[in-house]
N, C-alpha and C positions, 0 to 999 in steps of 0.2 A: 487217139490224140491228134488234134489238128496240128499240122506242120506250120511253123512260122514261115513267112515268105523267104524265098531264097535270096541270098546276097552275093554279089560278085566277089569272088576271091581274088587275091593278088595275081593268081595265075590266069585270070580271065574266066575260069569255070565258075559255076554257081555252087554255093555251099548249101547243103540241105541238112535238116535235122530230122531223124526218124527214130523209131523204137529200136532198141538193141536186139539183135538176133544172135543167140548164143552160138549156133553153128557157124554162121558167117563171120561174126565180129570178134569172137573170143580171143584169137591169137593177137590181133592188132591191139585190142584193149589191154591184154596182158603185157604187150611190149611197152605201152605207155607207162606202166607202173614203175619201171626202172627210173625214169625221170621224175615222176610224181614223188615217189618215196625217197629216193636218194638225194634229191634236191632239198626236200623239206625236212629231212632228218639226217643231218650230216653224220657220216660214219655207218649208216645203215646200208647194207648190201642186199639188194633184191636177188635172192638165190632161188634155186629150184624148189626148196621147201616153201618159201614165201609165195612163189607163183602157184604152186599146187594148192595151197591154202586159199589164195585169192580166187583161183579158178573154181574151187568148191563153193565159195561164197557167191560168185557170179551165177553158177548153176542154180543155187537155191533162190537167189534174188530174181532171176529170170522167170521163175515159176510162182513167185509170191505176189499176191494181190496187194501187199503192203509196200511194195518196192517198185520203182520205175527206173529203167536205164535207157538212156538216149545216146545216140552217136551222131556226130557231124561228119558229113562226107564232102569231099572235094574231088569231083571227077571219078567217083567210085572208090577212092582211097579214104580211109578214116583219118580224120584230123582233129577230132575232139570227142569227148565223152563226159557224161554226167550221170551220177547215181543218186537218186533221191529215195527216201524211205519214210514211212510212218513208224515212229518208235514210242516207247514209254520210258520215262525216267523216274527217279525218285521224287522229282518235283512236278513233272508234267505227265498226266495220264496218257495223253496222245499229242505228239508234236512232230512236225516235219523235220527231217534231218538230211542235209546234203553230205553224202558219204565220200564222194570223190568227184573231182573236176579235172579235166585235162584239155588243153588246147595246144596244138602243135606250135613250136616256136615261131615259125614264119607267119602265123596268123595272130599272134599276140599283139595287143594294143590297137586292134581295129574293130572291137565290138563283138567278137565271136564268143568270148566267155560270157558276156552279158546276155547274148542270145540263148546260150545253153542254160544259164541260170533262170532266164524268163520261162523257158519251157518247163524246167523242173518246178519252179515256183507255181506255175499255172496248174500243173498236175497235183501238187500238194493242196492248192486252194480248192480244186475240184473234189478232193477227198474230205473237204469240210474243215481243214485245219486253219488256224489263225496265227500260228507261230512256227517259225523255221529256225533251226540252229545249224551250225557247222563248226568245225574245228579248223583253225588256221595256225600254221607253224610261225612262230615269231621270227624265224630266220628268213622267211619269205615275205619281206616287207611289201613287195609289189602286190602280192595276193591280199595281205591285210588291208592295204589302201583300197584295193579293188572292192573288197567286201564292204568296207566302210562307205564307199561311194554308192553302193547299192542299198544302203540303209541298215546294214548289220552293225551292231554295237557290241562291245565287249561286256559280257554279263558275268562271266566267271573267269578265273585264271587257274589253269592246271599247274600244280607244283610237282616237281620231279626231283628226286634225290637218287643219285647213282652211287652205290657203295664203292668205296675205293677212290673216289674222285675228290673227296673232301674229308677232313677229320671230323670226328664226332665230338668236337670240343663243346658244342652247345649242351651236350648231354653229360659231359664229364667235368665241367668246370664248377660243379657244386650248386649251380642254379637250378631251380625247378622250372621246367618248361611245360606250360599248359597249352593245350590244343588250340 
């Protein structure tokens, strides 16, 4: 994968994007997940079980020809990460999917997430795909606006019901509820 041209970081160092190396990058990418998941899913705690599961997924993805992982470096320190995959859904036989994106807080708002997205989108185009999907948490309004700026549009809405958080009145008030 051709690297995009380096860009000067706020620290004066050049930021580069390269392929993920499991042995070298695993721990830093795992550390990013605390902020990624705990910010986007209030109440979620990234614990040892979560990290072990995520690490297994990283190992599998690093060996898969259907997935690509890229990291962004600032002076040898990781400051960003993106994970792209080719998947199939009940609607699409083969579609691109952005599984995870992270940019360090000090680099947000200066085009670095856009650079990571461009690298992932280019890899997905090179795989012959013409559609890319991703999930964004509605609590992360900044991310939703960012994806919209890049041309992503809401196509589906994921509905969630948590038991114990609301009454089942819609099912018990005598009305029939059709799907």
